[in-house]
C-alpha positions in Angstrom: -142.6 -58.6 33.1 -140.2 -55.7 33.8 -141.3 -52.2 32.7 -140.1 -50.9 29.4 -137.7 -47.9 29.5 -139.0 -45.0 27.3 -135.5 -44.2 26.3 -135.2 -47.7 24.8 -138.6 -47.2 23.0 -137.2 -44.0 21.5 -134.0 -45.9 20.4 -135.9 -48.7 18.8 -138.2 -46.2 17.0 -135.1 -45.0 15.1 -133.6 -48.5 14.5 -134.1 -50.0 11.0 -131.6 -52.7 10.2 -131.8 -54.9 13.4 -135.2 -53.8 14.6 -136.8 -57.3 14.7 -133.7 -58.7 16.5 -133.7 -55.9 19.1 -137.5 -56.4 19.7 -137.2 -60.2 20.1 -134.3 -60.0 22.5 -135.9 -57.2 24.4 -139.0 -59.4 24.9 -136.8 -62.1 26.4 -134.8 -59.7 28.6 -137.9 -58.1 30.0 -139.1 -61.4 31.4 -136.0 -61.5 33.8 -135.1 -59.7 37.0 -133.1 -57.1 35.0 -133.9 -53.4 34.7 -133.9 -51.9 31.2 -131.8 -48.8 30.5 -130.0 -47.1 27.7 -126.3 -46.7 28.1 -123.5 -46.0 25.5 -126.4 -45.4 23.1 -127.6 -49.1 23.3 -130.2 -51.0 25.3 -128.5 -52.1 28.5 -129.9 -54.4 31.3 -128.8 -54.1 34.9 -129.2 -55.8 38.2 -129.3 -53.5 41.2 -127.5 -50.9 39.2 -124.8 -53.2 37.9 -124.5 -53.7 34.1 -125.2 -57.3 33.1 -126.1 -57.3 29.4 -126.0 -54.9 26.5 -127.6 -55.4 23.1 -125.9 -54.0 20.0 -126.1 -54.3 16.2 -123.1 -54.3 13.9 -122.9 -54.3 10.2 -122.6 -58.1 9.9 -124.3 -59.3 13.1 -126.5 -58.5 16.0 -125.3 -59.4 19.5 -126.2 -59.7 23.1 -123.1 -59.0 25.2 -122.7 -60.3 28.8 -120.5 -57.7 30.6 -118.8 -60.4 32.7 -119.4 -63.2 30.2 -116.0 -64.8 30.9 -117.4 -66.0 34.2 -120.3 -67.9 32.5 -119.9 -71.7 32.1 -120.9 -71.4 28.5 -122.3 -75.0 28.4 -123.4 -74.6 24.8 -120.1 -73.1 23.7 -121.7 -70.1 22.0 -120.0 -67.2 23.6 -117.6 -65.2 21.5 -114.8 -62.8 22.5 -115.4 -59.7 20.4 -111.6 -58.8 20.0 -108.4 -60.1 21.4 -108.2 -57.2 23.9 -111.6 -57.8 25.5 -111.0 -59.3 28.9 -114.4 -59.8 30.6 -117.3 -59.4 28.1 -118.6 -62.2 25.8 -121.1 -62.1 23.0 -123.8 -64.3 21.5 -124.1 -63.3 17.9 -127.1 -63.6 15.6 -128.0 -62.7 12.1 -131.8 -63.3 12.3 -134.8 -63.5 14.6 -135.0 -67.2 13.8 -131.6 -67.8 15.4 -132.7 -65.9 18.6 -135.9 -67.9 18.8 -133.9 -71.2 18.4 -131.7 -70.2 21.3 -134.3 -68.6 23.5 -134.1 -71.1 26.3 -130.3 -71.1 26.3 -130.3 -67.3 26.3 -132.6 -67.3 29.4 -130.4 -69.8 31.1 -127.3 -67.7 30.4 -129.1 -64.6 31.7 -130.1 -66.4 34.9 -126.5 -67.5 35.4 -125.2 -64.0 34.8 -127.6 -62.6 37.5 -126.5 -65.4 39.9 -122.9 -64.4 39.3 -123.7 -60.8 40.1 -125.5 -61.7 43.2 -122.6 -63.9 44.4 -120.2 -60.9 44.1 -117.8 -62.8 41.9 -115.5 -60.5 39.9 -113.4 -60.8 36.8 -109.7 -60.5 37.5 -108.5 -58.1 34.9 -104.9 -57.8 33.7 -103.0 -55.0 35.4 -102.0 -52.1 33.2 -98.3 -53.1 33.7 -99.1 -56.4 31.9 -100.1 -54.6 28.6 -97.7 -54.3 25.8 -96.1 -50.8 25.4 -95.1 -50.1 21.8 -91.5 -49.3 21.1 -92.6 -45.9 19.7 -94.3 -45.0 22.9 -91.5 -46.2 25.1 -89.1 -44.0 23.1 -91.4 -41.0 23.5 -91.7 -41.6 27.3 -88.0 -41.8 27.6 -87.5 -38.5 25.7 -90.1 -36.6 27.7 -90.2 -37.0 31.5 -93.3 -34.7 31.6 -95.1 -37.0 29.3 -94.2 -40.0 31.4 -95.4 -38.3 34.6 -98.7 -37.3 32.9 -99.2 -40.8 31.5 -98.5 -42.3 35.0 -101.1 -39.9 36.5 -103.8 -41.2 34.2 -106.4 -43.7 35.5 -105.5 -47.4 34.7 -108.4 -47.5 32.2 -107.1 -44.4 30.3 -103.6 -45.9 30.3 -104.9 -49.2 28.9 -106.9 -47.3 26.2 -103.7 -45.6 25.0 -101.6 -48.7 25.2 -104.1 -50.7 23.2 -104.6 -48.0 20.6 -100.8 -47.6 20.1 -100.0 -51.3 19.9 -103.0 -52.1 17.6 -101.4 -50.4 14.6 -99.4 -52.9 12.5 -96.9 -50.4 10.9 -94.3 -48.6 13.0 -95.0 -45.4 11.1 -98.7 -45.6 12.1 -97.8 -46.3 15.8 -95.5 -43.3 15.8 -98.2 -41.1 14.3 -100.7 -42.3 16.9 -98.3 -41.5 19.7 -97.6 -38.0 18.3 -101.3 -37.3 17.9 -102.1 -38.3 21.5 -99.2 -36.5 23.3 -101.2 -33.3 23.9 -104.2 -35.2 25.2 -102.1 -37.2 27.6 -100.4 -34.0 28.9 -103.9 -32.6 29.6 -104.7 -35.6 31.7 -107.3 -36.8 29.3 -108.2 -40.3 28.0 -108.2 -41.3 24.4 -111.9 -40.6 23.9 -112.2 -37.6 26.3 -113.2 -34.3 24.7 
């Protein structure tokens, strides 16, 4: 059994709503080759420093997320794409410890497959930033401001995608325009959407 990470112990000591689910999945994960850590404020399991799985609770469900889940065969057809913009990660969702217990052998098989994929060096081919939709409002702003265009092009591909997804996610043109205006200064400073 893999050693428990004290940071995860501390995290679990504060968790109320999904405590039993975290505890059950943690017990399963600690029987694998994975190393336990705490990343992005959630229990994360790695193989030789590479992120493989993260556990996280939401309002309506609890999930185990395979970072490169799109590469799994998903023989039981239980993997879910969290949102339309998620390219690589896939979740198995639960609402009770009983559901986790029922799928324990399947979870272990999926974990074993995820580790084998990591060992093989197989990678997810992600869409290029140029393939993401650019909202009309942002296109207009880039055309009006060569400095903004240069600053945006100087951002890392991940930061560019973050902005593009954020702008295009708004349904109303007025909201998209407000989001673009709000982010101009941040882009000009060379910062990503969530950078402080």
